[in-house]
C-alpha positions in Angstrom: 0.2 76.3 -67.2 -1.7 73.4 -65.3 -1.6 73.1 -61.5 -2.0 70.1 -60.1 -4.5 69.9 -56.7 -2.5 68.9 -53.6 -4.9 66.7 -52.9 -4.3 64.9 -56.4 -1.4 62.0 -56.9 -1.3 61.6 -52.9 -2.9 58.9 -50.8 -5.1 60.8 -48.3 -3.7 59.8 -44.8 -6.3 59.7 -42.4 -7.4 56.1 -40.7 -9.6 53.7 -42.5 -12.3 52.3 -41.4 -14.2 48.8 -42.6 -17.7 48.1 -42.5 -16.8 44.4 -41.1 -20.4 44.2 -39.0 -22.3 40.8 -40.0 -25.8 42.5 -40.7 -25.9 45.7 -43.5 -27.6 48.8 -41.3 -29.8 49.7 -44.5 -30.9 46.1 -45.9 -30.8 44.6 -42.4 -29.7 41.5 -44.5 -27.3 38.9 -43.5 -23.9 39.7 -45.5 -22.8 37.4 -47.2 -19.1 37.9 -47.3 -19.9 37.3 -43.7 -21.7 34.3 -43.4 -19.5 32.2 -45.8 -16.6 33.6 -43.6 -14.8 30.3 -42.4 -14.7 30.3 -37.8 -11.2 30.1 -37.3 -9.8 26.2 -36.2 -8.5 25.3 -32.9 -5.1 23.1 -33.5 -7.4 20.0 -32.1 -4.3 18.2 -32.7 -2.1 19.6 -31.5 -4.7 20.5 -27.9 -5.5 16.5 -27.9 -1.6 16.0 -27.8 -0.6 17.9 -24.9 -3.6 16.8 -23.1 -2.4 12.6 -23.8 1.1 13.5 -22.4 -0.4 15.5 -19.7 -2.3 12.3 -18.9 0.6 9.9 -18.6 2.6 12.1 -16.3 0.2 12.1 -13.8 -0.5 8.3 -14.2 3.5 7.9 -13.8 3.5 9.9 -11.5 0.5 8.0 -9.3 2.2 4.5 -9.9 5.1 5.9 -8.4 3.8 7.6 -5.1 1.9 4.6 -5.0 4.6 2.0 -5.0 6.2 4.5 -2.1 3.2 3.5 0.1 3.4 0.2 -0.6 7.2 0.5 0.4 6.8 2.5 3.3 4.3 0.0 4.6 6.0 -3.4 4.0 8.8 -1.8 5.5 6.9 -0.5 9.0 5.1 -4.1 9.1 8.3 -5.3 9.3 9.7 -2.9 11.9 6.1 -4.0 13.9 7.2 -7.9 13.6 10.6 -7.2 14.6 9.4 -5.0 17.5 6.8 -7.3 18.7 9.5 -10.5 18.0 12.0 -9.0 20.4 9.6 -8.1 22.9 8.6 -10.8 23.2 11.4 -12.6 23.1 12.3 -10.2 26.2 9.7 -11.1 28.2 10.4 -14.9 27.3 14.0 -14.3 28.5 13.5 -12.3 31.4 10.6 -14.4 33.1 12.2 -17.9 32.7 15.0 -16.3 34.4 12.8 -15.8 37.5 11.2 -19.2 37.1 14.8 -20.9 37.1 15.5 -19.3 40.5 11.9 -21.2 41.9 12.4 -24.5 39.8 14.7 -25.7 42.9 11.4 -25.2 45.2 8.7 -26.1 43.0 11.3 -29.7 43.5 10.9 -29.7 46.9 7.2 -29.6 46.8 6.8 -32.7 44.2 9.4 -34.7 45.9 7.0 -33.7 49.5 4.2 -34.2 47.4 5.5 -38.0 46.7 6.3 -38.7 50.3 2.9 -37.1 51.5 4.2 -35.0 53.4 3.1 -31.5 52.0 0.0 -31.0 54.4 -1.2 -28.1 56.2 -0.4 -24.1 55.8 2.9 -25.7 53.6 0.7 -27.1 51.1 -1.8 -24.1 50.6 1.7 -22.0 49.6 2.6 -25.2 47.8 0.1 -25.3 45.3 -0.6 -21.4 45.4 3.3 -21.6 43.8 2.2 -23.9 41.0 -1.1 -22.4 40.4 1.1 -19.0 39.7 3.6 -20.4 38.3 1.2 -22.7 35.9 -0.3 -19.1 34.7 2.6 -17.8 33.7 3.2 -20.5 31.2 5.5 -22.5 33.3 5.1 -26.6 32.3 5.9 -29.6 34.1 6.6 -32.6 31.9 8.6 -35.7 31.9 6.5 -38.6 32.4 7.4 -42.6 32.3 6.3 -44.8 29.3 7.1 -41.9 26.8 9.2 -41.9 24.5 12.5 -40.9 24.5 13.4 -37.2 23.0 17.4 -35.9 23.5 16.4 -32.6 23.0 13.8 -32.5 26.1 15.0 -35.5 28.3 18.8 -36.3 29.8 19.0 -40.0 30.6 21.6 -40.3 33.4 20.7 -44.7 33.8 20.3 -46.6 30.3 19.1 -50.4 30.4 17.3 -52.8 28.6 13.4 -54.1 28.8 11.8 -56.8 27.2 8.3 -54.3 28.1 9.5 -51.6 24.9 9.5 -51.5 21.9 11.5 -48.4 21.7 14.0 -46.3 23.9 11.5 -45.1 26.7 11.9 -43.0 29.6 11.0 -46.3 32.4 12.0 -43.6 35.7 12.3 -39.7 35.7 14.1 -38.8 38.2 13.9 -34.9 38.2 11.5 -33.3 36.1 12.1 -30.9 33.0 10.4 -27.5 32.4 9.7 -25.2 29.9 8.1 -22.0 28.7 6.6 -22.6 25.3 9.2 -24.2 23.3 11.8 -23.0 25.6 13.3 -25.4 28.1 14.5 -24.0 31.2 15.3 -27.8 32.4 15.5 -31.1 30.9 13.8 -33.7 32.6 16.5 -35.9 33.5 15.6 -39.5 33.2 16.1 -43.3 33.3 16.0 -44.8 29.8 15.5 -48.0 28.3 16.4 -50.0 24.7 14.4 -53.5 23.5 15.6 -56.0 25.1 17.3 -58.4 22.0 14.7 -61.2 21.4 15.7 -64.8 23.6 13.1 -66.8 21.9 15.4 -69.1 19.8 17.6 -69.9 23.5 14.7 -71.2 25.5 13.1 -72.9 22.9 16.3 -74.4 23.3 15.8 -75.9 26.7 12.3 -76.2 26.5 13.0 -79.2 24.3 16.0 -79.8 27.0 14.2 -81.0 29.3 11.2 -82.5 27.7 14.4 -85.2 26.9 
């Protein structure tokens, strides 16, 4: 009877050691299998696509942030302009109310100057008051001979005159005052329209006198 060795017909168990060294330790030469084995390639296409998507997403985010900043700046500029416009309007309104109370005093100064009564200490005070109101932006207007403008003139008297070619101011009854474009008081004036042509009647009279 033949007995088999316990090692026969059975695989040996234990660690399997594979020599993956590229250089043969005995010959010192590069092993052909190691030299020819290609290096693993990275999935370049997938990486490039992922990078492009990230760049596109970042560009979109950047565009959104820039648009937000531009919109915020536009809103701030509009707010600043509104605040400045309101501030100027409030200042002009308050200043106009104060100066409107001084208009009767300025009228007295004008009348006193016309009658040569502006003398002595009263003259100095009057000139100082006119200088101060002028620095504050108060402007007096209304002169004889200027065209009549219903937006700044108030016509109290009306007549016809051969000396004018358009509706004009022929007398200033009370000067007007304004601050910038704001009218505090319209100039009260007498106006005249051009007189109709009477040349035909004059010619007929002259002819009759010659006979």
